[in-house]
CHARMM internal coordinates of N, CA and C (Angstrom, degrees):
IC EDIT
DIST 1 N 1 CA 1.4508
DIST 1 CA 1 C 1.5306
ANGL 1 N 1 CA 1 C 107.69
DIST 1 C 2 N 1.3259
ANGL 1 CA 1 C 2 N 115.26
DIHE 1 N 1 CA 1 C 2 N 128.83
DIST 2 N 2 CA 1.4627
ANGL 1 C 2 N 2 CA 120.57
DIHE 1 CA 1 C 2 N 2 CA 179.02
DIST 2 CA 2 C 1.5249
ANGL 2 N 2 CA 2 C 109.88
DIHE 1 C 2 N 2 CA 2 C -120.98
DIST 2 C 3 N 1.3175
ANGL 2 CA 2 C 3 N 115.32
DIHE 2 N 2 CA 2 C 3 N 143.92
DIST 3 N 3 CA 1.4615
ANGL 2 C 3 N 3 CA 122.43
DIHE 2 CA 2 C 3 N 3 CA 175.27
DIST 3 CA 3 C 1.5222
ANGL 3 N 3 CA 3 C 107.11
DIHE 2 C 3 N 3 CA 3 C -131.35
DIST 3 C 4 N 1.3201
ANGL 3 CA 3 C 4 N 116.19
DIHE 3 N 3 CA 3 C 4 N 124.27
DIST 4 N 4 CA 1.4667
ANGL 3 C 4 N 4 CA 119.86
DIHE 3 CA 3 C 4 N 4 CA -177.79
DIST 4 CA 4 C 1.5094
ANGL 4 N 4 CA 4 C 110.20
DIHE 3 C 4 N 4 CA 4 C -153.82
DIST 4 C 5 N 1.3293
ANGL 4 CA 4 C 5 N 119.93
DIHE 4 N 4 CA 4 C 5 N 158.02
DIST 5 N 5 CA 1.4639
ANGL 4 C 5 N 5 CA 126.74
DIHE 4 CA 4 C 5 N 5 CA -8.39
DIST 5 CA 5 C 1.5264
ANGL 5 N 5 CA 5 C 110.64
DIHE 4 C 5 N 5 CA 5 C -75.50
DIST 5 C 6 N 1.2842
ANGL 5 CA 5 C 6 N 115.93
DIHE 5 N 5 CA 5 C 6 N 157.41
DIST 6 N 6 CA 1.4534
ANGL 5 C 6 N 6 CA 121.53
DIHE 5 CA 5 C 6 N 6 CA 179.24
DIST 6 CA 6 C 1.5235
ANGL 6 N 6 CA 6 C 107.75
DIHE 5 C 6 N 6 CA 6 C -145.18
DIST 6 C 7 N 1.3279
ANGL 6 CA 6 C 7 N 119.49
DIHE 6 N 6 CA 6 C 7 N 110.51
DIST 7 N 7 CA 1.4576
ANGL 6 C 7 N 7 CA 129.27
DIHE 6 CA 6 C 7 N 7 CA 7.89
DIST 7 CA 7 C 1.5286
ANGL 7 N 7 CA 7 C 112.30
DIHE 6 C 7 N 7 CA 7 C -68.57
DIST 7 C 8 N 1.3333
ANGL 7 CA 7 C 8 N 113.33
DIHE 7 N 7 CA 7 C 8 N 158.24
DIST 8 N 8 CA 1.4550
ANGL 7 C 8 N 8 CA 121.11
DIHE 7 CA 7 C 8 N 8 CA -175.85
DIST 8 CA 8 C 1.5265
ANGL 8 N 8 CA 8 C 110.23
DIHE 7 C 8 N 8 CA 8 C -124.12
DIST 8 C 9 N 1.3339
ANGL 8 CA 8 C 9 N 114.68
DIHE 8 N 8 CA 8 C 9 N 154.52
DIST 9 N 9 CA 1.4646
ANGL 8 C 9 N 9 CA 120.05
DIHE 8 CA 8 C 9 N 9 CA 175.15
DIST 9 CA 9 C 1.5320
ANGL 9 N 9 CA 9 C 111.07
DIHE 8 C 9 N 9 CA 9 C -92.78
DIST 9 C 10 N 1.3366
ANGL 9 CA 9 C 10 N 117.51
DIHE 9 N 9 CA 9 C 10 N 3.97
DIST 10 N 10 CA 1.4615
ANGL 9 C 10 N 10 CA 121.13
DIHE 9 CA 9 C 10 N 10 CA 176.82
DIST 10 CA 10 C 1.5112
ANGL 10 N 10 CA 10 C 113.91
DIHE 9 C 10 N 10 CA 10 C 138.71
DIST 10 C 11 N 1.3345
ANGL 10 CA 10 C 11 N 117.96
DIHE 10 N 10 CA 10 C 11 N -25.91
DIST 11 N 11 CA 1.4606
ANGL 10 C 11 N 11 CA 121.33
DIHE 10 CA 10 C 11 N 11 CA 177.18
DIST 11 CA 11 C 1.5191
ANGL 11 N 11 CA 11 C 109.54
DIHE 10 C 11 N 11 CA 11 C -104.73
DIST 11 C 12 N 1.3233
ANGL 11 CA 11 C 12 N 115.49
DIHE 11 N 11 CA 11 C 12 N 131.64
DIST 12 N 12 CA 1.4590
ANGL 11 C 12 N 12 CA 121.55
DIHE 11 CA 11 C 12 N 12 CA 178.61
DIST 12 CA 12 C 1.5114
ANGL 12 N 12 CA 12 C 109.47
DIHE 11 C 12 N 12 CA 12 C -126.98
DIST 12 C 13 N 1.3065
ANGL 12 CA 12 C 13 N 116.50
DIHE 12 N 12 CA 12 C 13 N 143.06
DIST 13 N 13 CA 1.4603
ANGL 12 C 13 N 13 CA 121.88
DIHE 12 CA 12 C 13 N 13 CA 170.22
DIST 13 CA 13 C 1.5145
ANGL 13 N 13 CA 13 C 108.54
DIHE 12 C 13 N 13 CA 13 C -102.30
DIST 13 C 14 N 1.3264
ANGL 13 CA 13 C 14 N 115.59
DIHE 13 N 13 CA 13 C 14 N 137.56
DIST 14 N 14 CA 1.4589
ANGL 13 C 14 N 14 CA 122.52
DIHE 13 CA 13 C 14 N 14 CA 174.95
DIST 14 CA 14 C 1.5172
ANGL 14 N 14 CA 14 C 106.72
DIHE 13 C 14 N 14 CA 14 C -119.07
DIST 14 C 15 N 1.3322
ANGL 14 CA 14 C 15 N 116.51
DIHE 14 N 14 CA 14 C 15 N 125.98
DIST 15 N 15 CA 1.4616
ANGL 14 C 15 N 15 CA 120.21
DIHE 14 CA 14 C 15 N 15 CA 179.55
DIST 15 CA 15 C 1.5258
ANGL 15 N 15 CA 15 C 110.43
DIHE 14 C 15 N 15 CA 15 C -122.52
DIST 15 C 16 N 1.3162
ANGL 15 CA 15 C 16 N 114.59
DIHE 15 N 15 CA 15 C 16 N 154.60
DIST 16 N 16 CA 1.4715
ANGL 15 C 16 N 16 CA 123.37
DIHE 15 CA 15 C 16 N 16 CA 177.08
DIST 16 CA 16 C 1.5250
ANGL 16 N 16 CA 16 C 112.77
DIHE 15 C 16 N 16 CA 16 C 61.65
DIST 16 C 17 N 1.3202
ANGL 16 CA 16 C 17 N 116.80
DIHE 16 N 16 CA 16 C 17 N 37.52
DIST 17 N 17 CA 1.4634
ANGL 16 C 17 N 17 CA 120.92
DIHE 16 CA 16 C 17 N 17 CA 179.92
DIST 17 CA 17 C 1.5250
ANGL 17 N 17 CA 17 C 111.69
DIHE 16 C 17 N 17 CA 17 C -130.14
DIST 17 C 18 N 1.3565
ANGL 17 CA 17 C 18 N 117.23
DIHE 17 N 17 CA 17 C 18 N 24.97
DIST 18 N 18 CA 1.4487
ANGL 17 C 18 N 18 CA 119.36
DIHE 17 CA 17 C 18 N 18 CA -175.56
DIST 18 CA 18 C 1.5257
ANGL 18 N 18 CA 18 C 111.64
DIHE 17 C 18 N 18 CA 18 C -59.43
DIST 18 C 19 N 1.3331
ANGL 18 CA 18 C 19 N 114.88
DIHE 18 N 18 CA 18 C 19 N 151.79
DIST 19 N 19 CA 1.4651
ANGL 18 C 19 N 19 CA 123.83
DIHE 18 CA 18 C 19 N 19 CA -178.86
DIST 19 CA 19 C 1.5235
ANGL 19 N 19 CA 19 C 112.30
DIHE 18 C 19 N 19 CA 19 C 58.61
DIST 19 C 20 N 1.3217
ANGL 19 CA 19 C 20 N 115.63
DIHE 19 N 19 CA 19 C 20 N 43.05
DIST 20 N 20 CA 1.4637
ANGL 19 C 20 N 20 CA 121.82
DIHE 19 CA 19 C 20 N 20 CA -178.70
DIST 20 CA 20 C 1.5235
ANGL 20 N 20 CA 20 C 110.32
DIHE 19 C 20 N 20 CA 20 C -128.89
DIST 20 C 21 N 1.3071
ANGL 20 CA 20 C 21 N 115.16
DIHE 20 N 20 CA 20 C 21 N 165.59
DIST 21 N 21 CA 1.4623
ANGL 20 C 21 N 21 CA 121.54
DIHE 20 CA 20 C 21 N 21 CA 171.61
DIST 21 CA 21 C 1.5191
ANGL 21 N 21 CA 21 C 107.29
DIHE 20 C 21 N 21 CA 21 C -108.45
DIST 21 C 22 N 1.3210
ANGL 21 CA 21 C 22 N 116.03
DIHE 21 N 21 CA 21 C 22 N 129.14
DIST 22 N 22 CA 1.4524
ANGL 21 C 22 N 22 CA 122.06
DIHE 21 CA 21 C 22 N 22 CA -179.44
DIST 22 CA 22 C 1.5179
ANGL 22 N 22 CA 22 C 109.06
DIHE 21 C 22 N 22 CA 22 C -112.50
DIST 22 C 23 N 1.3278
ANGL 22 CA 22 C 23 N 115.80
DIHE 22 N 22 CA 22 C 23 N 136.83
DIST 23 N 23 CA 1.4605
ANGL 22 C 23 N 23 CA 121.79
DIHE 22 CA 22 C 23 N 23 CA 174.77
DIST 23 CA 23 C 1.5187
ANGL 23 N 23 CA 23 C 108.88
DIHE 22 C 23 N 23 CA 23 C -132.69
DIST 23 C 24 N 1.3222
ANGL 23 CA 23 C 24 N 115.75
DIHE 23 N 23 CA 23 C 24 N 140.00
DIST 24 N 24 CA 1.4589
ANGL 23 C 24 N 24 CA 121.82
DIHE 23 CA 23 C 24 N 24 CA 171.48
DIST 24 CA 24 C 1.5211
ANGL 24 N 24 CA 24 C 105.83
DIHE 23 C 24 N 24 CA 24 C -105.80
DIST 24 C 25 N 1.3289
ANGL 24 CA 24 C 25 N 114.93
DIHE 24 N 24 CA 24 C 25 N 125.48
DIST 25 N 25 CA 1.4531
ANGL 24 C 25 N 25 CA 121.98
DIHE 24 CA 24 C 25 N 25 CA -171.78
DIST 25 CA 25 C 1.5272
ANGL 25 N 25 CA 25 C 108.26
DIHE 24 C 25 N 25 CA 25 C -122.89
DIST 25 C 26 N 1.3395
ANGL 25 CA 25 C 26 N 116.39
DIHE 25 N 25 CA 25 C 26 N 139.11
DIST 26 N 26 CA 1.4633
ANGL 25 C 26 N 26 CA 118.14
DIHE 25 CA 25 C 26 N 26 CA 174.95
DIST 26 CA 26 C 1.5279
ANGL 26 N 26 CA 26 C 109.52
DIHE 25 C 26 N 26 CA 26 C -78.99
DIST 26 C 27 N 1.3113
ANGL 26 CA 26 C 27 N 116.89
DIHE 26 N 26 CA 26 C 27 N 176.53
DIST 27 N 27 CA 1.4624
ANGL 26 C 27 N 27 CA 120.40
DIHE 26 CA 26 C 27 N 27 CA -175.41
DIST 27 CA 27 C 1.5232
ANGL 27 N 27 CA 27 C 113.46
DIHE 26 C 27 N 27 CA 27 C -71.29
DIST 27 C 28 N 1.3291
ANGL 27 CA 27 C 28 N 117.04
DIHE 27 N 27 CA 27 C 28 N -8.17
DIST 28 N 28 CA 1.4656
ANGL 27 C 28 N 28 CA 121.41
DIHE 27 CA 27 C 28 N 28 CA 174.51
DIST 28 CA 28 C 1.5240
ANGL 28 N 28 CA 28 C 111.76
DIHE 27 C 28 N 28 CA 28 C -94.59
DIST 28 C 29 N 1.3353
ANGL 28 CA 28 C 29 N 117.40
DIHE 28 N 28 CA 28 C 29 N -1.97
DIST 29 N 29 CA 1.4560
ANGL 28 C 29 N 29 CA 121.74
DIHE 28 CA 28 C 29 N 29 CA 178.03
DIST 29 CA 29 C 1.5149
ANGL 29 N 29 CA 29 C 115.53
DIHE 28 C 29 N 29 CA 29 C 93.17
DIST 29 C 30 N 1.3302
ANGL 29 CA 29 C 30 N 117.99
DIHE 29 N 29 CA 29 C 30 N 4.14
DIST 30 N 30 CA 1.4547
ANGL 29 C 30 N 30 CA 121.67
DIHE 29 CA 29 C 30 N 30 CA -179.70
DIST 30 CA 30 C 1.5255
ANGL 30 N 30 CA 30 C 109.94
DIHE 29 C 30 N 30 CA 30 C -81.28
DIST 30 C 31 N 1.3418
ANGL 30 CA 30 C 31 N 116.57
DIHE 30 N 30 CA 30 C 31 N 128.18
DIST 31 N 31 CA 1.4645
ANGL 30 C 31 N 31 CA 121.35
DIHE 30 CA 30 C 31 N 31 CA 177.81
DIST 31 CA 31 C 1.5226
ANGL 31 N 31 CA 31 C 108.75
DIHE 30 C 31 N 31 CA 31 C -74.77
DIST 31 C 32 N 1.3437
ANGL 31 CA 31 C 32 N 116.46
DIHE 31 N 31 CA 31 C 32 N 121.29
DIST 32 N 32 CA 1.4611
ANGL 31 C 32 N 32 CA 122.38
DIHE 31 CA 31 C 32 N 32 CA -177.31
DIST 32 CA 32 C 1.5244
ANGL 32 N 32 CA 32 C 112.63
DIHE 31 C 32 N 32 CA 32 C -105.25
DIST 32 C 33 N 1.3196
ANGL 32 CA 32 C 33 N 117.06
DIHE 32 N 32 CA 32 C 33 N -20.83
DIST 33 N 33 CA 1.4604
ANGL 32 C 33 N 33 CA 122.18
DIHE 32 CA 32 C 33 N 33 CA -176.18
DIST 33 CA 33 C 1.5205
ANGL 33 N 33 CA 33 C 107.07
DIHE 32 C 33 N 33 CA 33 C -153.76
DIST 33 C 34 N 1.3399
ANGL 33 CA 33 C 34 N 116.09
DIHE 33 N 33 CA 33 C 34 N 139.45
DIST 34 N 34 CA 1.4544
ANGL 33 C 34 N 34 CA 120.70
DIHE 33 CA 33 C 34 N 34 CA 179.73
DIST 34 CA 34 C 1.5238
ANGL 34 N 34 CA 34 C 108.98
DIHE 33 C 34 N 34 CA 34 C -142.87
DIST 34 C 35 N 1.3313
ANGL 34 CA 34 C 35 N 116.27
DIHE 34 N 34 CA 34 C 35 N 142.14
DIST 35 N 35 CA 1.4589
ANGL 34 C 35 N 35 CA 120.17
DIHE 34 CA 34 C 35 N 35 CA -179.90
DIST 35 CA 35 C 1.5221
ANGL 35 N 35 CA 35 C 109.43
DIHE 34 C 35 N 35 CA 35 C -156.78
DIST 35 C 36 N 1.3397
ANGL 35 CA 35 C 36 N 115.78
DIHE 35 N 35 CA 35 C 36 N 142.25
DIST 36 N 36 CA 1.4564
ANGL 35 C 36 N 36 CA 120.88
DIHE 35 CA 35 C 36 N 36 CA 171.22
DIST 36 CA 36 C 1.5148
ANGL 36 N 36 CA 36 C 107.83
DIHE 35 C 36 N 36 CA 36 C -84.94
DIST 36 C 37 N 1.3218
ANGL 36 CA 36 C 37 N 116.83
DIHE 36 N 36 CA 36 C 37 N 125.57
DIST 37 N 37 CA 1.4634
ANGL 36 C 37 N 37 CA 122.72
DIHE 36 CA 36 C 37 N 37 CA 179.55
DIST 37 CA 37 C 1.5259
ANGL 37 N 37 CA 37 C 107.24
DIHE 36 C 37 N 37 CA 37 C -92.14
DIST 37 C 38 N 1.3250
ANGL 37 CA 37 C 38 N 116.61
DIHE 37 N 37 CA 37 C 38 N 121.46
DIST 38 N 38 CA 1.4603
ANGL 37 C 38 N 38 CA 120.68
DIHE 37 CA 37 C 38 N 38 CA -175.39
DIST 38 CA 38 C 1.5187
ANGL 38 N 38 CA 38 C 113.91
DIHE 37 C 38 N 38 CA 38 C -115.60
DIST 38 C 39 N 1.3303
ANGL 38 CA 38 C 39 N 117.31
DIHE 38 N 38 CA 38 C 39 N -9.68
DIST 39 N 39 CA 1.4597
ANGL 38 C 39 N 39 CA 119.20
DIHE 38 CA 38 C 39 N 39 CA -178.97
DIST 39 CA 39 C 1.5270
ANGL 39 N 39 CA 39 C 110.30
DIHE 38 C 39 N 39 CA 39 C -127.39
DIST 39 C 40 N 1.3199
ANGL 39 CA 39 C 40 N 115.27
DIHE 39 N 39 CA 39 C 40 N 173.08
DIST 40 N 40 CA 1.4637
ANGL 39 C 40 N 40 CA 121.17
DIHE 39 CA 39 C 40 N 40 CA -177.70
DIST 40 CA 40 C 1.5333
ANGL 40 N 40 CA 40 C 112.73
DIHE 39 C 40 N 40 CA 40 C -70.81
DIST 40 C 41 N 1.3413
ANGL 40 CA 40 C 41 N 116.84
DIHE 40 N 40 CA 40 C 41 N -23.16
DIST 41 N 41 CA 1.4676
ANGL 40 C 41 N 41 CA 121.16
DIHE 40 CA 40 C 41 N 41 CA 179.62
DIST 41 CA 41 C 1.5226
ANGL 41 N 41 CA 41 C 108.68
DIHE 40 C 41 N 41 CA 41 C -139.31
DIST 41 C 42 N 1.3134
ANGL 41 CA 41 C 42 N 116.40
DIHE 41 N 41 CA 41 C 42 N 119.52
DIST 42 N 42 CA 1.4682
ANGL 41 C 42 N 42 CA 122.30
DIHE 41 CA 41 C 42 N 42 CA -178.71
DIST 42 CA 42 C 1.5236
ANGL 42 N 42 CA 42 C 109.42
DIHE 41 C 42 N 42 CA 42 C -123.60
DIST 42 C 43 N 1.3234
ANGL 42 CA 42 C 43 N 115.09
DIHE 42 N 42 CA 42 C 43 N 142.60
DIST 43 N 43 CA 1.4604
ANGL 42 C 43 N 43 CA 121.57
DIHE 42 CA 42 C 43 N 43 CA 173.72
DIST 43 CA 43 C 1.5135
ANGL 43 N 43 CA 43 C 108.42
DIHE 42 C 43 N 43 CA 43 C -101.68
DIST 43 C 44 N 1.3169
ANGL 43 CA 43 C 44 N 116.10
DIHE 43 N 43 CA 43 C 44 N 128.02
DIST 44 N 44 CA 1.4603
ANGL 43 C 44 N 44 CA 122.15
DIHE 43 CA 43 C 44 N 44 CA 177.62
DIST 44 CA 44 C 1.5164
ANGL 44 N 44 CA 44 C 108.94
DIHE 43 C 44 N 44 CA 44 C -108.96
DIST 44 C 45 N 1.3181
ANGL 44 CA 44 C 45 N 116.56
DIHE 44 N 44 CA 44 C 45 N 131.89
DIST 45 N 45 CA 1.4633
ANGL 44 C 45 N 45 CA 121.73
DIHE 44 CA 44 C 45 N 45 CA 175.06
DIST 45 CA 45 C 1.5209
ANGL 45 N 45 CA 45 C 107.58
DIHE 44 C 45 N 45 CA 45 C -102.94
DIST 45 C 46 N 1.3151
ANGL 45 CA 45 C 46 N 115.92
DIHE 45 N 45 CA 45 C 46 N 104.31
DIST 46 N 46 CA 1.4648
ANGL 45 C 46 N 46 CA 121.93
DIHE 45 CA 45 C 46 N 46 CA -179.96
DIST 46 CA 46 C 1.5171
ANGL 46 N 46 CA 46 C 111.12
DIHE 45 C 46 N 46 CA 46 C -106.82
DIST 46 C 47 N 1.3310
ANGL 46 CA 46 C 47 N 116.33
DIHE 46 N 46 CA 46 C 47 N 25.56
DIST 47 N 47 CA 1.4487
ANGL 46 C 47 N 47 CA 122.09
DIHE 46 CA 46 C 47 N 47 CA -176.42
DIST 47 CA 47 C 1.5197
ANGL 47 N 47 CA 47 C 115.04
DIHE 46 C 47 N 47 CA 47 C -62.32
DIST 47 C 48 N 1.3309
ANGL 47 CA 47 C 48 N 117.61
DIHE 47 N 47 CA 47 C 48 N -18.83
DIST 48 N 48 CA 1.4670
ANGL 47 C 48 N 48 CA 120.02
DIHE 47 CA 47 C 48 N 48 CA 179.42
DIST 48 CA 48 C 1.5239
ANGL 48 N 48 CA 48 C 112.91
DIHE 47 C 48 N 48 CA 48 C -82.85
DIST 48 C 49 N 1.3339
ANGL 48 CA 48 C 49 N 117.05
DIHE 48 N 48 CA 48 C 49 N -12.01
DIST 49 N 49 CA 1.4602
ANGL 48 C 49 N 49 CA 119.81
DIHE 48 CA 48 C 49 N 49 CA 179.23
DIST 49 CA 49 C 1.5266
ANGL 49 N 49 CA 49 C 110.19
DIHE 48 C 49 N 49 CA 49 C -83.56
DIST 49 C 50 N 1.3091
ANGL 49 CA 49 C 50 N 116.66
DIHE 49 N 49 CA 49 C 50 N 150.21
DIST 50 N 50 CA 1.4650
ANGL 49 C 50 N 50 CA 122.86
DIHE 49 CA 49 C 50 N 50 CA 178.63
DIST 50 CA 50 C 1.5271
ANGL 50 N 50 CA 50 C 110.46
DIHE 49 C 50 N 50 CA 50 C -73.61
DIST 50 C 51 N 1.3186
ANGL 50 CA 50 C 51 N 115.66
DIHE 50 N 50 CA 50 C 51 N 159.65
DIST 51 N 51 CA 1.4649
ANGL 50 C 51 N 51 CA 119.89
DIHE 50 CA 50 C 51 N 51 CA 172.30
DIST 51 CA 51 C 1.5178
ANGL 51 N 51 CA 51 C 109.07
DIHE 50 C 51 N 51 CA 51 C -57.05
DIST 51 C 52 N 1.3272
ANGL 51 CA 51 C 52 N 116.04
DIHE 51 N 51 CA 51 C 52 N 143.94
DIST 52 N 52 CA 1.4529
ANGL 51 C 52 N 52 CA 119.75
DIHE 51 CA 51 C 52 N 52 CA 177.58
DIST 52 CA 52 C 1.5081
ANGL 52 N 52 CA 52 C 112.30
DIHE 51 C 52 N 52 CA 52 C 149.52
DIST 52 C 53 N 1.3263
ANGL 52 CA 52 C 53 N 115.48
DIHE 52 N 52 CA 52 C 53 N -171.76
DIST 53 N 53 CA 1.4590
ANGL 52 C 53 N 53 CA 123.20
DIHE 52 CA 52 C 53 N 53 CA -179.57
DIST 53 CA 53 C 1.5241
ANGL 53 N 53 CA 53 C 109.95
DIHE 52 C 53 N 53 CA 53 C -99.62
DIST 53 C 54 N 1.3282
ANGL 53 CA 53 C 54 N 115.09
DIHE 53 N 53 CA 53 C 54 N 140.43
DIST 54 N 54 CA 1.4567
ANGL 53 C 54 N 54 CA 122.02
DIHE 53 CA 53 C 54 N 54 CA -179.19
DIST 54 CA 54 C 1.5237
ANGL 54 N 54 CA 54 C 109.27
DIHE 53 C 54 N 54 CA 54 C -139.95
DIST 54 C 55 N 1.3053
ANGL 54 CA 54 C 55 N 115.81
DIHE 54 N 54 CA 54 C 55 N 164.43
DIST 55 N 55 CA 1.4556
ANGL 54 C 55 N 55 CA 122.56
DIHE 54 CA 54 C 55 N 55 CA 174.92
DIST 55 CA 55 C 1.5186
ANGL 55 N 55 CA 55 C 107.77
DIHE 54 C 55 N 55 CA 55 C -113.89
DIST 55 C 56 N 1.3279
ANGL 55 CA 55 C 56 N 116.11
DIHE 55 N 55 CA 55 C 56 N 130.19
DIST 56 N 56 CA 1.4601
ANGL 55 C 56 N 56 CA 121.69
DIHE 55 CA 55 C 56 N 56 CA 172.81
DIST 56 CA 56 C 1.5212
ANGL 56 N 56 CA 56 C 106.73
DIHE 55 C 56 N 56 CA 56 C -100.22
DIST 56 C 57 N 1.3288
ANGL 56 CA 56 C 57 N 115.57
DIHE 56 N 56 CA 56 C 57 N 124.90
DIST 57 N 57 CA 1.4634
ANGL 56 C 57 N 57 CA 121.67
DIHE 56 CA 56 C 57 N 57 CA -179.23
DIST 57 CA 57 C 1.5288
ANGL 57 N 57 CA 57 C 107.80
DIHE 56 C 57 N 57 CA 57 C -115.67
DIST 57 C 58 N 1.3267
ANGL 57 CA 57 C 58 N 116.97
DIHE 57 N 57 CA 57 C 58 N 122.25
DIST 58 N 58 CA 1.4571
ANGL 57 C 58 N 58 CA 122.20
DIHE 57 CA 57 C 58 N 58 CA -178.67
DIST 58 CA 58 C 1.5235
ANGL 58 N 58 CA 58 C 107.95
DIHE 57 C 58 N 58 CA 58 C -119.45
DIST 58 C 59 N 1.3436
ANGL 58 CA 58 C 59 N 116.24
DIHE 58 N 58 CA 58 C 59 N 123.02
DIST 59 N 59 CA 1.4549
ANGL 58 C 59 N 59 CA 121.95
DIHE 58 CA 58 C 59 N 59 CA -176.93
DIST 59 CA 59 C 1.5231
ANGL 59 N 59 CA 59 C 109.85
DIHE 58 C 59 N 59 CA 59 C -118.57
DIST 59 C 60 N 1.3431
ANGL 59 CA 59 C 60 N 115.28
DIHE 59 N 59 CA 59 C 60 N 131.53
DIST 60 N 60 CA 1.4518
ANGL 59 C 60 N 60 CA 122.23
DIHE 59 CA 59 C 60 N 60 CA 179.39
DIST 60 CA 60 C 1.5248
ANGL 60 N 60 CA 60 C 107.96
DIHE 59 C 60 N 60 CA 60 C -149.94
DIST 60 C 61 N 1.3339
ANGL 60 CA 60 C 61 N 116.37
DIHE 60 N 60 CA 60 C 61 N 125.59
DIST 61 N 61 CA 1.4712
ANGL 60 C 61 N 61 CA 120.83
DIHE 60 CA 60 C 61 N 61 CA 177.11
DIST 61 CA 61 C 1.5248
ANGL 61 N 61 CA 61 C 112.75
DIHE 60 C 61 N 61 CA 61 C 51.53
DIST 61 C 62 N 1.3087
ANGL 61 CA 61 C 62 N 116.64
DIHE 61 N 61 CA 61 C 62 N 46.44
DIST 62 N 62 CA 1.4621
ANGL 61 C 62 N 62 CA 123.81
DIHE 61 CA 61 C 62 N 62 CA 178.19
DIST 62 CA 62 C 1.5232
ANGL 62 N 62 CA 62 C 113.93
DIHE 61 C 62 N 62 CA 62 C 66.11
DIST 62 C 63 N 1.3293
ANGL 62 CA 62 C 63 N 118.61
DIHE 62 N 62 CA 62 C 63 N 11.99
DIST 63 N 63 CA 1.4585
ANGL 62 C 63 N 63 CA 123.16
DIHE 62 CA 62 C 63 N 63 CA 173.09
DIST 63 CA 63 C 1.5191
ANGL 63 N 63 CA 63 C 108.40
DIHE 62 C 63 N 63 CA 63 C -107.04
DIST 63 C 64 N 1.3250
ANGL 63 CA 63 C 64 N 116.99
DIHE 63 N 63 CA 63 C 64 N 141.37
DIST 64 N 64 CA 1.4530
ANGL 63 C 64 N 64 CA 121.11
DIHE 63 CA 63 C 64 N 64 CA -179.67
DIST 64 CA 64 C 1.5242
ANGL 64 N 64 CA 64 C 110.05
DIHE 63 C 64 N 64 CA 64 C -126.78
DIST 64 C 65 N 1.3305
ANGL 64 CA 64 C 65 N 114.52
DIHE 64 N 64 CA 64 C 65 N 132.99
DIST 65 N 65 CA 1.4651
ANGL 64 C 65 N 65 CA 122.27
DIHE 64 CA 64 C 65 N 65 CA 175.25
DIST 65 CA 65 C 1.5207
ANGL 65 N 65 CA 65 C 106.80
DIHE 64 C 65 N 65 CA 65 C -116.85
DIST 65 C 66 N 1.3306
ANGL 65 CA 65 C 66 N 117.35
DIHE 65 N 65 CA 65 C 66 N 135.29
DIST 66 N 66 CA 1.4559
ANGL 65 C 66 N 66 CA 120.66
DIHE 65 CA 65 C 66 N 66 CA 176.25
DIST 66 CA 66 C 1.5331
ANGL 66 N 66 CA 66 C 108.87
DIHE 65 C 66 N 66 CA 66 C -120.81
DIST 66 C 67 N 1.3250
ANGL 66 CA 66 C 67 N 114.54
DIHE 66 N 66 CA 66 C 67 N 142.37
DIST 67 N 67 CA 1.4630
ANGL 66 C 67 N 67 CA 121.84
DIHE 66 CA 66 C 67 N 67 CA 178.04
DIST 67 CA 67 C 1.5207
ANGL 67 N 67 CA 67 C 107.57
DIHE 66 C 67 N 67 CA 67 C -136.11
DIST 67 C 68 N 1.3065
ANGL 67 CA 67 C 68 N 116.83
DIHE 67 N 67 CA 67 C 68 N 142.46
DIST 68 N 68 CA 1.4573
ANGL 67 C 68 N 68 CA 122.16
DIHE 67 CA 67 C 68 N 68 CA 174.76
DIST 68 CA 68 C 1.5344
ANGL 68 N 68 CA 68 C 108.64
DIHE 67 C 68 N 68 CA 68 C -89.74
DIST 68 C 69 N 1.3228
ANGL 68 CA 68 C 69 N 116.20
DIHE 68 N 68 CA 68 C 69 N 137.36
DIST 69 N 69 CA 1.4573
ANGL 68 C 69 N 69 CA 121.46
DIHE 68 CA 68 C 69 N 69 CA 175.81
DIST 69 CA 69 C 1.5229
ANGL 69 N 69 CA 69 C 109.77
DIHE 68 C 69 N 69 CA 69 C -130.18
DIST 69 C 70 N 1.3223
ANGL 69 CA 69 C 70 N 115.68
DIHE 69 N 69 CA 69 C 70 N 157.47
DIST 70 N 70 CA 1.4562
ANGL 69 C 70 N 70 CA 121.55
DIHE 69 CA 69 C 70 N 70 CA 177.27
DIST 70 CA 70 C 1.5228
ANGL 70 N 70 CA 70 C 107.08
DIHE 69 C 70 N 70 CA 70 C -126.52
DIST 70 C 71 N 1.3283
ANGL 70 CA 70 C 71 N 116.55
DIHE 70 N 70 CA 70 C 71 N 128.95
DIST 71 N 71 CA 1.4572
ANGL 70 C 71 N 71 CA 122.21
DIHE 70 CA 70 C 71 N 71 CA 172.78
DIST 71 CA 71 C 1.5162
ANGL 71 N 71 CA 71 C 107.74
DIHE 70 C 71 N 71 CA 71 C -101.86
DIST 71 C 72 N 1.3234
ANGL 71 CA 71 C 72 N 115.68
DIHE 71 N 71 CA 71 C 72 N 127.82
DIST 72 N 72 CA 1.4528
ANGL 71 C 72 N 72 CA 120.78
DIHE 71 CA 71 C 72 N 72 CA -177.63
DIST 72 CA 72 C 1.5279
ANGL 72 N 72 CA 72 C 109.05
DIHE 71 C 72 N 72 CA 72 C -147.52
DIST 72 C 73 N 1.3219
ANGL 72 CA 72 C 73 N 116.58
DIHE 72 N 72 CA 72 C 73 N 115.84
DIST 73 N 73 CA 1.4678
ANGL 72 C 73 N 73 CA 120.66
DIHE 72 CA 72 C 73 N 73 CA -179.59
DIST 73 CA 73 C 1.5010
ANGL 73 N 73 CA 73 C 110.33
DIHE 72 C 73 N 73 CA 73 C -115.51
END
COOR INIT
IC SEED 1 N 1 CA 1 C
IC BUILD
């Protein structure tokens, strides 16, 4: 699973995560964004989130991958 660019100005691409649930979580654990990923390459618009560090959590078939991202505009 790849997430790029990182740091990002608000748009992120997620690849190799088809048939998964994606959540963007702040450092306090609050889910701020959620989306079902249905294709091999998805574009996420996170422009409504503030600058800062976030965790992307991707769950598929009871497996979870987490990645740290930084939004900076």
